[in-house]
Each structure stands twice: as structure tokens, then as C-alpha cells.
C-alpha positions in Angstrom: 139.4 78.9 157.4 138.3 81.4 160.0 134.4 80.5 161.2 133.8 84.4 161.4 134.8 85.0 158.0 132.8 82.5 156.0 130.0 83.9 154.0 127.1 82.3 152.0 129.3 83.0 149.0 132.2 80.6 151.0 129.3 78.2 151.5 128.4 78.2 147.7 132.3 77.8 146.6 132.4 74.7 148.9 129.0 73.5 147.6 130.7 73.6 143.9 133.9 72.2 145.0 132.2 69.1 146.6 129.8 68.8 144.0 132.5 69.0 141.1 135.7 67.4 142.9 135.5 64.4 140.7 136.3 66.6 137.8 138.9 68.6 139.8 140.4 65.1 140.6 141.0 64.3 136.9 142.5 68.0 136.3 144.8 68.1 139.2 145.8 64.6 139.9 149.1 65.8 141.7 146.9 66.9 144.4 145.1 63.8 145.4 148.6 61.8 144.5 150.0 63.6 147.3 147.1 61.9 149.6 147.7 58.2 149.0 145.5 57.1 151.5 142.5 59.1 149.8 139.8 57.6 147.9 139.3 59.0 144.3 136.2 61.4 144.5 133.2 60.3 142.7 130.1 62.2 141.7 128.0 63.4 144.8 124.4 63.5 144.4 122.2 66.5 145.8 120.8 64.3 148.9 124.7 63.7 149.7 125.6 67.4 149.6 122.4 68.3 151.4 123.6 65.8 153.9 127.0 66.9 154.2 125.7 70.7 154.4 123.5 69.9 157.2 126.1 68.8 159.2 128.3 72.0 158.6 125.5 74.1 159.4 124.9 72.1 162.8 128.4 73.0 163.3 127.7 76.6 162.8 124.7 76.5 165.2 126.7 74.8 167.7 129.5 77.6 167.4 127.0 80.0 167.7 125.0 78.9 170.4 128.5 78.5 172.6 129.4 81.9 171.7 132.4 80.7 169.2 131.0 83.2 166.8 128.3 85.5 165.8 128.2 84.3 161.9 124.9 83.6 160.8 126.0 83.1 157.1 123.8 80.0 156.8 120.9 82.7 157.1 121.8 83.4 153.4 122.5 79.9 152.3 119.3 78.0 152.8 119.3 74.1 152.3 116.2 72.3 150.8 114.9 69.1 152.1 116.3 65.8 150.5 114.4 64.4 147.9 113.8 60.5 147.4 111.9 58.5 144.6 108.9 56.4 145.1 109.7 53.1 146.5 108.8 50.1 144.6 108.0 47.2 146.2 108.2 43.4 145.0 105.4 41.0 145.5 105.8 37.5 147.6 105.5 35.8 144.0 108.4 38.1 142.9 110.3 37.5 145.6 109.7 33.6 145.3 110.5 33.7 142.0 114.0 35.4 142.7 114.7 32.8 145.2 113.9 29.7 142.9 116.3 31.1 140.2 118.9 28.3 139.7 122.4 30.0 140.2 124.6 27.2 140.5 126.7 28.4 138.1 127.3 32.0 139.8 127.8 31.3 143.3 128.5 34.8 144.2 125.3 35.9 142.3 123.5 33.1 144.9 125.0 34.3 147.8 123.7 38.1 147.0 120.3 36.6 145.9 119.9 34.7 149.3 121.0 37.9 151.6 118.5 39.9 149.5 115.6 37.4 150.1 116.4 37.1 153.8 116.2 41.0 153.7 112.9 41.0 152.4 111.5 38.4 154.9 112.8 40.4 158.0 113.0 44.0 156.5 116.3 44.8 157.4 119.1 47.4 156.3 122.6 45.4 154.9 124.1 47.3 157.7 122.0 45.6 160.4 122.1 42.2 158.9 125.9 42.4 158.7 125.9 43.4 162.4 123.5 40.1 163.6 125.0 37.4 165.6 123.5 34.5 167.1 122.4 36.7 170.3 119.7 38.4 167.7 118.0 34.9 167.7 115.7 35.0 170.9 113.3 32.3 171.7 113.0 31.4 168.1 112.9 34.9 166.5 115.3 37.4 165.3 115.3 40.7 166.9 117.3 43.8 166.2 117.1 47.4 166.8 117.4 49.0 163.2 120.2 51.5 162.7 121.1 53.8 159.9 124.7 54.0 158.8 124.9 57.7 159.9 123.7 57.0 163.1 126.7 54.7 164.0 
């Protein structure tokens, strides 16, 4: 793909492909069989597409700022902001009720329940929880710097 020849129509075509790739995978399985290490494409939500295109746009801006191109195709392909639903919070009583559920017959569920309750208590993401070590325990308290997955 020549960065100087990418148009807003090209970007719309890429959007359409990424939005419907899971369908193309079913229609043309031989393409995906040729790349055995590739994951089977799944439906992508609008926020995922917006995030992907935000990264592509950043690349285009970098190219323009560094005089690699004069292409401004994103001027004719505006991106919306991501949309998130209303968060719902459980009460302390609800959290305690979940914690008291007897899951002796389902040990894997008991582990997931305990992880969920622990996260509720300290307010961290799963990714942050998985990265925690004994070094995060400082003077009897848990300390960590929260990181989103996309930040690495």
C-alpha cells in the first residue's frame, strides 16, 4: 500500500474489511489456512475499530510531520469518540454475598470468584493483578501503578 495513494475511500474499505473479516474467514477459509499461526477473526466492535484507526491515523500524522507524505486522507475520514456504557457498581453487601457462596463443588469458579472479590477490594485491573509480585506488598499495603493493557 502506497501511503501517498491512500484515500478516504481506501480507509472506508479497510474499515469494512476489519468490521467483517470474521465473515470473510468463513467465506474464504483457504486464505486463513495459509497462515496457520493466525487467530480466527472474531467480530470487532466499534470501539475496537476506532482504536485501530486511531493508531493508523497517528501513523499518517507522523508520516506527514516527518515529511514522508503530504497525504491528508484522514481529513475526509473523521473518527468518532469511543462510546462506553454506564458503569454499574455492586454494593459491599453484594460483594460479600458473592464471597460467601459455597463453590466447593466448582473449584475453578471459586478461584475466579476470589479474584473478582480481591479486585473489588483493591480496585485493580486483571492485567495489573497478574503482574503483581511480593514486591507490591510494602509495609503491609499493596502498592502498584495501574496500567492499561494498551500501554504495555
